[in-house]
C-alpha positions in Angstrom: -35.1 -10.1 113.0 -34.2 -7.1 110.8 -31.6 -8.2 108.2 -28.1 -6.6 108.7 -27.4 -3.5 106.6 -24.1 -3.8 104.6 -22.1 -1.0 103.2 -19.6 -1.6 100.4 -17.6 1.5 100.1 -16.4 2.6 96.6 -14.3 5.4 95.0 -13.0 6.1 91.7 -10.9 3.0 90.4 -12.8 0.6 92.9 -13.6 -2.6 90.7 -14.5 -5.4 93.0 -17.6 -3.9 94.6 -20.0 -5.9 92.4 -18.4 -9.3 93.3 -18.5 -8.3 96.8 -22.2 -7.4 96.6 -22.8 -10.9 95.1 -21.4 -12.6 98.2 -24.0 -11.0 100.5 -26.7 -11.6 98.0 -25.9 -15.3 97.9 -26.3 -15.2 101.7 -29.7 -13.5 101.4 -28.7 -10.0 102.2 -28.6 -7.0 100.0 -25.6 -4.7 100.2 -25.4 -1.0 99.4 -22.7 0.1 97.2 -22.0 3.7 98.1 -19.5 6.2 96.8 -17.2 7.9 99.4 -18.4 11.3 98.1 -21.7 10.7 99.8 -19.8 10.6 103.1 -17.6 13.4 102.5 -20.7 15.7 101.5 -22.5 14.6 104.5 -25.3 12.8 102.8 -24.6 9.4 104.4 -23.0 8.3 107.7 -21.2 5.1 108.4 -23.1 4.7 111.6 -26.3 3.7 109.5 -24.8 0.5 108.7 -24.0 -2.8 110.6 -21.1 -4.0 108.3 -18.4 -2.2 106.3 -16.5 -3.7 103.4 -13.6 -1.8 101.7 -13.4 -3.8 98.5 -10.4 -4.3 96.0 -9.5 -2.3 93.1 -7.2 0.7 92.5 -8.9 3.5 94.3 -7.8 6.7 92.6 -5.5 4.9 90.4 -3.1 4.1 93.3 -1.7 7.7 92.9 0.9 8.5 95.5 0.7 5.1 96.8 -2.0 2.1 96.9 -5.1 3.3 99.0 -3.3 6.4 100.3 -5.8 9.0 98.9 -9.0 7.1 100.1 -7.1 6.5 103.5 -6.6 10.3 103.8 -10.5 10.9 103.0 -11.5 8.4 105.6 -9.3 10.0 108.3 -11.3 13.0 107.8 -14.6 11.5 108.6 -15.0 11.1 112.4 -17.9 8.5 112.2 -15.4 6.2 110.4 -13.3 5.8 113.6 -16.5 5.5 115.6 -17.7 2.7 113.4 -14.5 0.9 113.8 -14.4 1.3 117.5 -17.9 0.3 117.9 -17.0 -3.5 117.4 -19.0 -3.6 114.1 -17.5 -5.9 111.3 -15.0 -4.2 109.0 -13.3 -6.0 106.2 -10.7 -4.5 103.9 -9.8 -6.6 100.9 -6.6 -6.0 98.8 -7.0 -2.3 98.1 -9.3 -2.2 101.1 -6.3 -3.8 103.2 -4.0 -1.0 101.9 -6.6 1.6 102.9 -6.9 0.4 106.5 -3.2 0.1 107.0 -2.8 3.7 105.8 -5.4 5.1 108.0 -3.5 3.8 110.8 -6.3 1.4 112.0 -4.2 -1.6 111.2 -2.1 -2.6 112.9 -3.3 -0.5 115.9 -0.8 2.1 117.2 -1.0 4.9 119.7 -2.7 8.0 118.3 -3.7 6.2 115.1 -0.3 6.6 113.7 0.5 4.6 110.5 3.0 1.8 111.7 3.0 -0.4 108.7 2.5 -0.3 104.9 2.0 -2.5 101.9 4.6 -1.9 99.2 5.8 -3.2 95.9 6.0 -7.1 95.5 9.6 -8.4 95.8 9.0 -9.8 92.2 8.6 -6.4 90.8 5.6 -7.3 89.1 1.8 -7.7 89.5 0.9 -11.1 90.9 -2.2 -12.8 90.0 -2.7 -16.5 91.0 -4.3 -18.7 93.5 -2.2 -19.1 96.8 -2.6 -21.3 99.8 -3.2 -19.7 103.2 -2.8 -20.6 106.8 -5.6 -19.6 109.2 -4.4 -18.8 112.6 -6.9 -20.4 114.9 -5.8 -18.4 118.1 -6.6 -15.2 116.3 -9.6 -13.2 117.6 -10.7 -12.4 114.1 -14.4 -12.9 113.8 -14.2 -13.3 109.9 -12.1 -16.4 110.1 -13.9 -18.4 112.7 -14.6 -22.0 111.7 -12.4 -21.9 108.5 -10.2 -24.9 107.8 -6.7 -24.4 108.9 -5.4 -24.3 105.3 -7.4 -22.6 102.5 -7.0 -21.4 99.0 -7.9 -17.9 97.6 -6.8 -16.0 94.7 -4.6 -12.8 94.9 -4.1 -10.0 92.3 -1.9 -7.1 93.5 1.2 -5.3 92.6 1.8 -3.7 96.3 1.1 -6.5 98.6 4.2 -6.7 100.8 3.3 -6.1 104.2 6.2 -4.4 106.2 6.3 -2.8 109.8 8.3 0.2 110.7 10.0 -1.7 113.6 10.3 -4.9 115.4 8.4 -3.7 118.3 5.3 -3.3 116.0 5.6 -6.9 114.9 6.2 -8.0 118.3 3.1 -6.2 119.5 0.8 -7.7 116.8 2.2 -11.2 117.7 1.4 -10.7 121.4 -2.1 -9.6 120.5 -2.6 -12.5 118.2 -3.3 -10.0 115.3 -1.7 -12.0 112.5 -4.8 -13.8 111.2 -3.8 -15.2 108.0 -0.3 -16.2 106.5 0.7 -17.4 103.2 1.5 -21.2 103.2 4.1 -22.9 101.1 5.1 -19.8 99.1 5.0 -16.1 99.8 4.0 -14.3 96.6 5.1 -10.8 97.6 7.8 -10.8 100.3 5.6 -9.8 103.3 7.3 -10.0 106.6 6.4 -13.2 108.4 4.4 -14.4 105.3 1.6 -12.2 106.5 -1.5 -12.2 104.3 -4.0 -10.6 106.6 -4.2 -8.9 110.2 -6.9 -8.1 112.6 -7.3 -5.7 115.3 -7.1 -6.8 118.8 -10.9 -6.8 119.2 -11.1 -9.1 116.0 -13.8 -7.0 114.4 -11.7 -5.5 111.8 -9.6 -7.6 109.2 -7.5 -6.6 106.2 -6.2 -9.2 103.9 -4.6 -9.2 100.4 -6.3 -12.3 99.0 -9.7 -12.0 97.5 -12.4 -14.0 99.3 -15.3 -12.4 97.1 -13.5 -14.3 94.1 -14.3 -17.8 95.6 -18.0 -17.9 96.2 -18.8 -21.1 94.3 -17.0 -24.2 93.5 -16.9 -23.0 89.8 -14.6 -20.0 90.7 -11.8 -22.5 91.6 -9.5 -23.7 88.7 -10.2 -27.3 89.5 -13.9 -26.6 89.7 -14.1 -28.2 93.0 -13.8 -27.6 96.7 -15.8 -25.7 99.3 -16.2 -22.0 98.4 -14.4 -20.7 101.5 -14.6 -17.2 100.4 -18.2 -16.9 101.2 -17.7 -17.9 105.0 -15.8 -14.7 105.6 -19.1 -12.8 104.7 -21.3 -15.2 106.5 -19.2 -15.0 109.7 -19.8 -11.1 109.5 -23.6 -11.5 109.1 -23.7 -14.1 111.9 -21.8 -11.8 114.3 -24.2 -9.0 113.6 -27.2 -11.1 114.2 -25.9 -12.6 117.3 
C-alpha cells in the first residue's frame, strides 16, 4: 500500500515543524514541510496530501493575535476547507490550534464564523511545563483513540486560554462530544471547562494546546520513563488513512 502523504504547513515564525516531522519519521513515513506561500501562489494544493499538520510556534510573530494572520491566509484558500470537509486527518498543535480556532473550523459554527478564541493565560505569563491531561473516551476524535484516560504532555504558550462567545457554543460542543482533552489536576491558563483540546463533530480535525511532538521517546519525559504517548496521536492519523 502507498504510504500516506503528510503535509506539515509552516510560515514565518513556525518552530515546531522539525519535531513534528520526526514523529512521522519514527513511524516510517516521510512528511513534507511546506511554506504557506506555496499554496498562496498556487504552486501546491492541500488536496495532494492525506494528513495535514499545523505545528506549533509563533506564526508571523503572533502579530494582531496568535495565529490570526495565518488563519486569514487559510480562509482565502478554498481547497483548505475542502480538505477539512473531506474527513482527512487535520491536527493543529498550540499555534496550529490557535489558527484552526481563528479560521472558524473549531469549534464548528454556522457559516464558518469564529465562535471562540485562545487568549492570554490568566497568569499573565508564558507557561512552559508538563501537565496532566484527561482524554475523553466518548469523543469521536480519531487522534486520541486508544490513549490512556490520563496522560502527560508538555505545554509552552502565552495565549492558551480557550474561551467561547456564548454558553450556547459551549453547550453545542458538549452535545456533540467535541471536548476531546481537558487539563487534569490543574489548569495552566484558565481555559473554560479546563479545555485543552477540541475536535470537530466528525472527529477528523483536532486542535490542542499541549505538544504531542515533544513526547516521542521516553527520554523526552523529565523522569526519563513512561510510554511516549505523543507518538500515538500521529500513529492514529496514519492508521486512519491506511484503513
